[in-house]
N, C-alpha and C positions, 0 to 999 in steps of 0.2 A: 358786544362790541362797543356799545355806547358808554358802558361803565369804563372801559379802557380809554376811550376818547376823553371822557371827563377827567380821569386820573392823570393822563399825560398833559392835559391843558392845565390842570391845577398845579402840577409839579414843573411846568415850563419845559417839558421835554418835546419841543416842537419838531426836531428832526425825526424822532420816533413816531410822533403823530403823523407826519407827512407820509411815512412809509406804511403805517397802518391804513391810511386812507387810500392807498393805491388800489384801484379797482372797486372802490366803495360806490354804492348807489346814491342817487341824488338826495333821497331823504336822509341818509346818513351824513353826507356832505353838508347839507343845510343845517342839520343838528350840530355838527362840529363847528360850523361858522357861528351859530348862535351862542354856543358855549364859549367859544374863543372870544367873542365880543363881550360877553358878560364877565369873563375872567379879567378883562382889562379895566373893569370898573369905570367905564366912561373916560378912559384915558385916550383922548382923540389922537394925540400925537403917536402913541404906541400903535394904534390901529393903522394909521396911515403909513407908518414905517414898516409895519409887519407885511403888508401886501407885497412891495418889491423884494423884500427878503425871501418870501415864499416863492416868488417868481424866479428868483435866482438859484433856487434849489434844483437838483436834478430830478427829483421824484414827480411823477404825474400827480400824486395825491396832493403835493404842495401847491401845484398850479391849480388844481380844482378848488382847493381851499381858498386860494387867492381870488378866484372867480366869485365864490360865494360871499366873500367879505366885501366886495365892491359895492353892493347895494347899501351896506351899513356905512361905508366910507362916503358914499354919495350924499348921505344926509348931513355930513359934516363939511366936506369940502368937495363940492360937486365936480368942479373942473379937474381937480387932481385925481379924483376917483375915476372919472371917465377916461382920463389919460392912460390909465393902466390897460384899458380893454384892447386897443389895437395890437399890442404885443401878444396878448393871449389869443386873439382872433387869428394871428399868424402862427400859432403854435404848430410844431411838427407832429403833435399828437392830435388825432381827429376828435377824440373825446373831449379834450380841452377846448378845441376850436368850437365844438358844438355847445359846450357849457358857456363859453364867452359870448356866443351868438344869443343864447337863451337869456343871459343876463342883460345884454344889450336891448333885446326885445322887451324885457320886463321894465327896464328903465324908460324906454320909449312909451310904453303903455301907461305907466304911472305918472310921467312927467313930460307929456307929449310936446308942449310948446317950447320947452327949453332943450329937450333932447334932439328934436327935429333938425335944428341948424347944425348940431354936431354931426349928425349922420350925413347931412348934405355936404359938409366939409370933407368927410371921409372919402367921398366919391373921387376926389382929386388924387387919391393915393394910387389909382390904377392897379388895384390888387384884386385878383379873383376871390381870395378868401374874404376881403372886405366887401366886395360886391355881394357875395353870398350872405354875409352877415346882415346887410341891408335888407335883403329879401326875407330872411328869417325874422328879423325884427319887425318888418312890416306885417308878417303873419301874426305875430304876438300882439301888435298894437291895434290891428284893425278891430272895430267894434261897431256893430249895427246901431248901438245906442249912441254912437258919436258920429253922426253923419258928416260933421264938419271935417272929419279926418280923411274923407275920401279923396278929394283933390290933392292935398298935400302928400298923401302916401303914393298916389299915382304919379305925381310929378317927381317924387323921390326916386321911383323906379325907372322913369322914362329914359334917363341917360344910359341905363344899363342894358336896354334892349338889344343893342348890337354886339354885346359881348358873347363870344363864341365858346368860352371855356365850359365844359360839361357841368362843372360844379355850380356855375352861375345859371346855366340854361335849365337845369332840372329844378332849381328852386324858384325860377322866375315865371315864365309863361304858364306852365301847367299848374304850379303850386301857388305862389304868392298872388299872381294875377287871376288865374282861373279859379282854383279851389277856394281861395280866401276873399279877395276883393270883389270878384264877380258875384260871390255869394252874399257878402255883406252890403255891397253898394252896386247893385245890378245896373241901375240906369247910368250912373256916372262912369262906371267901368266900361260899359259898352260904348259910351261916347268916346272914350279914350281909344279903345280898340278900333273903332271905326276910323278914328283920326290916324292912328298908327298904321292902319292897313293901306294908307296912301304912300307909305315909304317905299323906296326901292331896295333898301337893305334886306338881304335874304334872312339874316338872323332875326331882325325885327319882325318880319312877316311870319317866321316860324313861331315866335313867341305869341303873336296874335292868334294863329291857327290853333296852337296847343292850348290856349286859354279856353277854347270851346270844346276841349276834350273833357272838361271837368263836369261833374254832376250839376254844378251851378248853371251850366249853359242850357240845360234841358228845358227850363221854363221859357227861355227866350230863343228857342230853336228857329223860329221864323225870322227873327232879327239876325241871328248868327248866319243863316243862309245867305243873307244879303252880302255879308263880308266874304263868306267862304266861296261864293260863286265867283267873285272877283279874284280871290287868291288862287282858285283852281286853274286859272289861265296862266299862272306863272310856270315856266318851263323848268325852273331850277328844282332839282330833286329834293333838296332840303325843305323847300316850300310846299311842293305839291304832296309829298308824303305826309307832311304835317296836316294838310287839308284832308287827306284820306283818313288819317287817324281820327280827326274831329268828326268826320262824316260817319264812320262806322260806330263810334261811341254814341253819337247822338241817334243814329239809326236803331240801336238797340232799345232805346227808350221812346223814340218817336218815329217808328217805321212808317206811320201814315204820311209823314212829311218827307222823310229822307229817301225811302225807297222809290217814290215816283221821281224825285229829283235825280237820283242816280241812274234811273232808267233813261232819263233825257240826256244825261251826261255820256252814256254809252253810245249815243247816236251822234255825239259831238266830238270830232277828232281832236279837238284841242283839250278835252277833258276826259277822254276815254281811259287814260292811264290811271287817273285819280279814281274814276269810278270802279275800275276793275280791282284796284288795290283795296278800296273800301269794302266792296262786295265779298271779297274773300273772307272777311271777318264777321259778316252778318249771318 
C-alpha cells in the first residue's frame, strides 16, 4: 500500500490517494502525510492550500490526510494551521474527530505556551465536540516532567465541569482529571478536586467523584475519603451513585480503609443508599 501511496503522490493523483486512504491506520496516514510534504519540495504555499482542498473533499481519507498535514503546516504558519482544526474536530465522522483531537493534543504537548491560549479561546464556542477535544488534548499534554503544566491544564478544564453531554463527561472526570492529571500531578489535582467539591452543581460534583474511580486515586484513598464523605450526603442520584462508584473501586484496592467506612455509612440513614450500592460491587 505504501508503494501505491508514493506513486499517487508522485503523479499528483490526489483524489485517488484520498480514496486509497479511506480506512487506513494511523501509521499509514502519517506515512502518506510525510510523503505528501516531501513531494511539495518545501513549497509552503502549496502545503497550506492543500489542507483546505482536502477538507473539502467528500472522502474520509482526505480529511484524515488533512489532519496529519496540520503539524507540518504549523511549523510554517502557526495560526493558519491551527485554524483548520475546529472544522475537523466538528466532523460528522468520529474517526476524523478523534484524529483532529489527537493532533490538537500533540501540538499542545510540543508547543504548550502558545497553544494553551488557543484552546482557552475554543471554550467560548460552546461545542461538546470542542470540549471533548480540550479534554483529550489535556491527556496528551500532561507530563510529570513538566510540573508547571498542572495548574494551567486544571484551569483549562475547570469551565467544562458542568457540561452534561456524555461525550464530554466520559472524557473529563474519570479520564482527563482522574486517570491522567491525578496520576501526573496528585497534589495539585487533589487541591482542585477539593475546591470543586464545594460546588452545588451536580455535574461538577459527578466529575469530582468520578475522578476518584481511577487507579491514580488509590494512593490517596485517605484524602479521597474526606471529599467522598461530603459528597455522599448529596441526595441527587447523579452525585451519590458516582460516590458509590468511587467507593467500590477504591474498596477493591484498599478494603482496609473502605469497608469500615461503608459499614459506618450503613448505619447512617443519609448515606445508606450509597453504602448499599457500593457494597454490591465489592
